[in-house]
RODO-2510 file (C-alpha; in nm, 4 decimals, decimal comma):
residues 155
     n   res          X          Y          Z
     1     x   -10,8807   -23,3893    10,5632
     2     x   -10,6113   -23,5206    10,3408
     3     x   -10,4902   -23,8738    10,2902
     4     x   -10,1596   -23,7699    10,4482
     5     x   -10,3418   -23,6524    10,7608
     6     x   -10,5238   -23,9831    10,7727
     7     x   -10,1942   -24,1723    10,7474
     8     x   -10,0457   -23,9583    11,0233
     9     x   -10,3405   -24,0451    11,2452
    10     x   -10,2867   -24,4130    11,1733
    11     x    -9,9170   -24,3710    11,2561
    12     x   -10,0161   -24,2085    11,5843
    13     x   -10,2518   -24,4979    11,6572
    14     x    -9,9714   -24,7418    11,5896
    15     x    -9,7415   -24,5408    11,8150
    16     x    -9,9956   -24,5484    12,0984
    17     x   -10,0174   -24,9239    12,0676
    18     x    -9,6450   -24,9932    12,0297
    19     x    -9,5318   -24,7556    12,3027
    20     x    -9,7994   -24,8416    12,5541
    21     x    -9,6868   -25,0176    12,8727
    22     x    -9,7314   -25,3922    12,8895
    23     x    -9,8946   -25,5909    13,1640
    24     x    -9,9440   -25,9676    13,1630
    25     x    -9,8470   -25,9900    12,7957
    26     x   -10,0959   -25,7240    12,6880
    27     x   -10,0592   -25,3624    12,5867
    28     x   -10,2245   -25,1127    12,8188
    29     x   -10,3699   -24,8338    12,6081
    30     x   -10,5388   -24,5247    12,7462
    31     x   -10,8976   -24,5749    12,6444
    32     x   -10,9828   -24,2042    12,6103
    33     x   -10,6758   -24,1299    12,3994
    34     x   -10,7401   -24,4343    12,1815
    35     x   -11,1096   -24,3496    12,1317
    36     x   -11,0304   -23,9850    12,0602
    37     x   -10,7853   -24,0914    11,7919
    38     x   -11,0400   -24,3316    11,6441
    39     x   -11,2897   -24,0433    11,6260
    40     x   -11,0328   -23,8339    11,4407
    41     x   -10,9703   -24,1195    11,1999
    42     x   -11,3437   -24,1524    11,1387
    43     x   -11,3609   -23,7805    11,0661
    44     x   -11,1038   -23,8194    10,7895
    45     x   -11,3344   -24,0519    10,5950
    46     x   -11,6683   -23,8643    10,5828
    47     x   -11,5461   -23,5778    10,3606
    48     x   -11,4961   -23,8298    10,0808
    49     x   -11,8416   -23,9687    10,1352
    50     x   -11,9905   -23,6208    10,1730
    51     x   -11,8215   -23,5227     9,8479
    52     x   -11,9800   -23,8175     9,6671
    53     x   -12,3177   -23,7326     9,8204
    54     x   -12,2741   -23,3685     9,7194
    55     x   -12,1870   -23,4715     9,3638
    56     x   -12,4956   -23,6897     9,3444
    57     x   -12,7032   -23,3991     9,4783
    58     x   -12,5479   -23,1655     9,2224
    59     x   -12,6169   -23,4233     8,9519
    60     x   -12,9825   -23,4394     9,0550
    61     x   -13,0027   -23,0593     9,0670
    62     x   -12,8406   -23,0373     8,7231
    63     x   -13,0870   -23,2915     8,5838
    64     x   -13,3733   -23,1018     8,7485
    65     x   -13,2556   -22,7772     8,5893
    66     x   -13,2139   -22,9481     8,2529
    67     x   -13,5662   -23,0852     8,2767
    68     x   -13,7002   -22,7442     8,3808
    69     x   -13,5200   -22,5912     8,0841
    70     x   -13,6641   -22,8605     7,8588
    71     x   -14,0119   -22,7903     7,9975
    72     x   -13,9590   -22,4172     7,9493
    73     x   -13,8512   -22,4807     7,5915
    74     x   -14,1552   -22,7020     7,5380
    75     x   -14,3856   -22,4371     7,6905
    76     x   -14,2256   -22,1752     7,4683
    77     x   -14,2659   -22,4035     7,1700
    78     x   -14,6288   -22,4626     7,2613
    79     x   -14,6921   -22,0910     7,3058
    80     x   -14,5217   -22,0212     6,9790
    81     x   -14,7147   -22,2978     6,8068
    82     x   -15,0455   -22,1608     6,9361
    83     x   -14,9505   -21,8191     6,8082
    84     x   -14,8674   -21,9630     6,4692
    85     x   -15,1877   -22,1647     6,4684
    86     x   -15,3859   -21,8461     6,4772
    87     x   -15,2634   -21,7871     6,1286
    88     x   -15,4026   -22,0618     5,9103
    89     x   -15,1192   -22,0839     5,6563
    90     x   -14,8565   -22,1301     5,9370
    91     x   -15,0154   -22,4328     6,1085
    92     x   -14,7798   -22,6835     5,9508
    93     x   -14,4733   -22,4736     6,0283
    94     x   -14,5747   -22,4418     6,3948
    95     x   -14,6051   -22,8178     6,4376
    96     x   -14,2645   -22,8781     6,2840
    97     x   -14,1031   -22,6103     6,5002
    98     x   -14,2582   -22,7563     6,8162
    99     x   -14,1318   -23,1017     6,7235
   100     x   -13,7812   -22,9696     6,6557
   101     x   -13,7697   -22,7855     6,9871
   102     x   -13,9052   -23,0860     7,1760
   103     x   -13,6533   -23,3175     7,0105
   104     x   -13,3747   -23,0705     7,0843
   105     x   -13,4824   -23,0417     7,4485
   106     x   -13,5025   -23,4196     7,4853
   107     x   -13,1607   -23,4652     7,3245
   108     x   -13,0157   -23,1991     7,5528
   109     x   -13,1595   -23,3742     7,8593
   110     x   -13,0144   -23,7090     7,7417
   111     x   -12,6706   -23,5543     7,6852
   112     x   -12,6715   -23,3891     8,0270
   113     x   -12,7788   -23,7168     8,1878
   114     x   -12,5016   -23,9109     8,0102
   115     x   -12,2339   -23,6562     8,1054
   116     x   -12,3466   -23,6484     8,4658
   117     x   -12,3547   -24,0264     8,4881
   118     x   -12,0010   -24,0448     8,3498
   119     x   -11,8761   -23,7789     8,5916
   120     x   -12,0412   -23,9365     8,8958
   121     x   -11,9102   -24,2789     8,7946
   122     x   -11,5559   -24,1379     8,7752
   123     x   -11,5825   -23,9715     9,1149
   124     x   -11,7305   -24,2823     9,2737
   125     x   -11,4563   -24,4952     9,1172
   126     x   -11,1906   -24,2667     9,2641
   127     x   -11,3669   -24,2734     9,6004
   128     x   -11,3798   -24,6534     9,5863
   129     x   -11,0050   -24,6674     9,5180
   130     x   -10,9349   -24,4333     9,8091
   131     x   -11,1554   -24,6311    10,0437
   132     x   -10,9868   -24,9568     9,9390
   133     x   -10,6490   -24,8013    10,0185
   134     x   -10,7752   -24,6850    10,3572
   135     x   -10,9120   -25,0318    10,4291
   136     x   -10,5771   -25,1867    10,3375
   137     x   -10,3995   -24,9506    10,5764
   138     x   -10,6417   -25,0352    10,8564
   139     x   -10,5925   -25,4079    10,7943
   140     x   -10,2163   -25,3596    10,8014
   141     x   -10,2335   -25,1747    11,1343
   142     x   -10,4600   -25,4417    11,2785
   143     x   -10,2195   -25,7174    11,1673
   144     x    -9,9320   -25,5321    11,3293
   145     x   -10,1349   -25,4891    11,6450
   146     x   -10,2227   -25,8602    11,6481
   147     x    -9,8580   -25,9548    11,5882
   148     x    -9,7521   -25,7337    11,8760
   149     x   -10,0082   -25,8921    12,1037
   150     x    -9,8798   -26,2382    12,0111
   151     x    -9,5204   -26,1324    12,0765
   152     x    -9,6255   -25,9748    12,4060
   153     x    -9,7910   -26,2967    12,5197
   154     x    -9,4729   -26,4932    12,4436
   155     x    -9,2669   -26,2763    12,6779
***
């Protein structure tokens, strides 16, 4: 759900509180309606968290694939090295090729890891900003609710 939908739900929550009948200085809110709206508000948050979890899962899958590719490259290098070893004059060349492929595979895995870490950090930073904004909105609504209760008690 979008941030706008979340804000609309908060507006509806505020409306329920402000337009509810008063009794003995307190607002009477329909419990079921209030709880249903709270459930809807909760449902607007998990997609952000699920998205972060999905990104972390994708990151792990990407790293796993990179490692598998590195292992495949190493196996191929080993196979190729063994083949070259069968020919005496190519032994040195096979060792150098295996080292180059291994170094290349390790460098590739490091690059993938660094890129994924940067991407996940960016997504988590954005998620943190969004969650801070949501928390500020909730605090604002709670302050308004508390202020209304205080004004209701004065009447």
